[in-house]
Phi, psi and omega in degrees: 000315181293323179296318180294321177298317176295327176294311183295316179294317184294316177303317177297317183295325184279307191284321185292316176296327176296312180299319183294321179298325178280359177080020182272341181091158188290327185294314179294329178295316180293321180297313179296328176295319178297313176308313184302315185265354185297168182298343184262357174241267182281340179065034181276341175228159183257221183297138186259009185299308181295319180295321181293320178299318178293312185293333181300344176294337178294328172300316179298315180298321181299317179291328173296320174297320175299316176305320180295341179272350187244105172294151178312320182296319181293319179297318179299324176297336180271005185304322184296314182286330179289313184281309184289301185290315179294315179296320178292320179301312182293317183292307187294317177301315176303315183291321180295312179294321177301313181297318181293317179298324183280317182280319182277314184262359177052041176278158174296153186293328175295317175296317179296322183287321178296319180295315182300318181292325183287321185276353174288338183280151179243175187269105173306312182302305183297310183302303185291323177298316180286321173300319178301311182299324181277351182074023186253003184297333180262005170286170181304313179299315179298317178297319180288321174300321177296320182297315180297315182296324180291319177295322180300318181298319177293323184289340177305326183297303177293332179296315178299323178287333181280327189302316181298339176287340181265358189296147172264352181244175181280111185285347181294339178277354183261359187298318191282348182276343184268342180076012183277113185285347189241003184290345176275355176280165175296157187298320180297325178289320174302313176300315181296317179294320179297318177295319178299321181290315179299315178296320179296324175298316181294317184288325178294322180293327182280317186247339182261326190292324184296313175298326177293318178295321177295319177302312177299316181298329185287345172297333187062020180255108182300322185290331177291320174297322177295314178303318184290319177303311176298315177305314179306307182296317185288322178299317179297317178294325179290316181298317178296323182290326181290341178252012174081018183250173186281126178299323182295322180295319180297317186286327179296315175299318176304317181294318178300318183293321181280001187294338183262000186280148177291352181262008187300315180296322177294324176295317178304312185295321182286326182279326190306311183299326177291320180297314181296319179293316180288322175296320176301318178293326177295314179296324174297317180296324177293315178299318181289340187271357182289128186272093184292319172307314179293321180295314182289327182291320180237050188301310182298315184297318184294313181299318175299318181294318181294317177296324180291318180297314178299321183291315181296311182294323177295318179300311179298315179295321182291319175300319180290325178291329175293314179299323180272009173053052171280158173298153186307309183292323179296327176303313178300317181293318181297317184298305185288332180299319187257007186275058177206171173286169178232169186295332181289340174300328179295317178301311183292330181290328175294327181286315181293331175295314181289336177271001179060025173289323176246140175275181189294317182292320177294322178297317178297320182289316177300315180301316180294317176304312181301311184294324181284326178294327178290327174292325181286338187306302175299334174292324180289325176290324175300316181296319178298317185292315187275329188246299189291328182286339184298318182294344181261348187294320179294321184291319181259007181057038191276109167055036178259088184299330181295333187260355178291138179278111180292146179239158173257355182256277192226137170252128175246122177260111182100111183233052172274206184298326182287310181299319186296323177298313178294320179297318179296320178298310184293321177299316181299333179267007172095005179276137174280135185242144171242114192251133180235143178209153184259004185248113180299323183294319181294317180297316180296317181298315181293321182289315183289323185277315186241359182067023187273126182273108182237139185257141181278141176159164179266111184293350176284349177281125179302321182297327181286317177296322181297317182290335180278356178098028186294334176301319190251342184297153179278323195214143169243123178253115180257107186235021182279168188258010177258105188304318181294322179290322177302313178296321179297313176300313182303313182297311175304319178288325177297319188286313188267334181231073180297345183265357187268119175293147184231129171239139188223153172272126175260129180287320178201186189300314181297321174299325180294316176303318182291322176296318180294326179295336175277351182097008177271112183256344179258103184209160172222130173294132194290341177249356189290308182297319177294324178291323182290317176298323179288328177295322176297318177293328178294325177293325177290326176294333178279000171110000177279151180290159179301318179296315179294321179295315179296319178300315176302312179301318181296313176301320180295315182299314178302314181294320180296316183293322178295321182292324178301320184289323180285318179288338176300324179291338184260357183296130183107337176263092192301317183297301183297323182292315179303316182297315184297322179292319180298318178296317182291327176296316177299319180301310182296325178299311181297321183293318182289322178295315177300317181291326177292324176294317180293326177291324179296314176303321184291325184281329184264356181288127177229153172086176181289332183295340186260351190302313184295315178300315180293322182294322178297315181299317180298319179295321178298000000 
């Protein structure tokens, strides 16, 4: 085991940096490392089946981390693309491949349907890892690709249930092999148990996890928190597997539920290294599993099948991108990102082989086609980046740091509804702005509708801020809607441009504390002022005078800002923070009650006897 570990690690250390330097990306580097050490070249490692099953846990961890980035509200916004786009992609691609397999290759309909369902799936690991590296995962194409991949992961569940119905062998002998504890129950009971387990995971994540995390955190042992984070992910994966559901789906749901937890960032930090290592191992295993003797023996057939698979999937994806009205450049990225086979095909192939839906030769050939298509996936994205994307960069101002107009006044990062209000105000006052945004569709809309020149790019990149004039600019306005990215930009700007003043958008109170800990003191919580103004209006509707309502709002705001400074020092200490919050709530209640009483006395005070008292109250 230790010798194999040395081989895998050495291959990754050598191949990945070389691939990165050549602009190929880390995923292709891992795949090439696997090919190099595989049994068909250097022969340093043997059969990869067991390694791949272990490394697939990296995909499970990746979906848990993705879930942590998606609050339930954001997931709900993606429902149209998940169900509509994802559902149509799987159904149409499966039917097309099924029809070709039956008519062109004269396969039995059961075999053709199984192959169609397997090849309709794409590689979650390769696509998301590559899009993350390129910084495209939050673009329109990246979000839609994620939605399709999520639906595909969900679709694995009914596919697994359907395959035994297509079997040519007796499926009763296979029950013990799957470890599914409920498959001998009636279908309605299996569905009920599955729903109950999913609901239990959601409820446990919402109501049980926080006290457990606090208990673990109070030990002050970092490694114990890491152990508990791993334990959480593994337990959920095992439970889902034991009831025949996708482990990745279960951990994804757990991540979504924990997205609002105060321990989210700690979980991300603890899980990320394990996810990266296991995904790297998974890509190496895919590369090492490529059957080169079969490839050389049937070279023309294999290459034609790979080309056909990519062409069919690309055609379906592009048509769907047109139907769902994606931007022109985003259509290409979405199409090329998903035009390959996926890792779940390996899982399904092992089942179809045992069910004799595919014979030995068909299984080997399909496995090879899927593996080579996965090898092609990062190459297709690289072609898009280096060739196809070039023609659109001029049109959309995409990431051309050399052409960004530097400013000596203000840089605005994020030009959505929040940033536009600030931008219009500063422009009206005569300040020159350099504006950055990460949404190509938003940039295109602003340019076409208003002629506003906005440049595409990630403001957390120092080179981009440098090109925008950060060395000489007076002010950086961080107005994007991603709390983690706001903190990343603020930290980078504080480190490299200490003389650049920063004003930032704070998503909520917790986010404001994190900004204060970075040294950013000029920020506005995005809903605080509007909520406070509405509260003042509510007081007037309840019969208070406009002057009294505004005074109460002013006192509340002053006290809240003072509380922010005090409570920021206690953030992270749950016990002391909770006590302090309760005390500050009581304090503001007493202040407002006392002020209201004094105002009443001031209004009812008449004659000379009250002049001195009225004067004192007015000063207060």
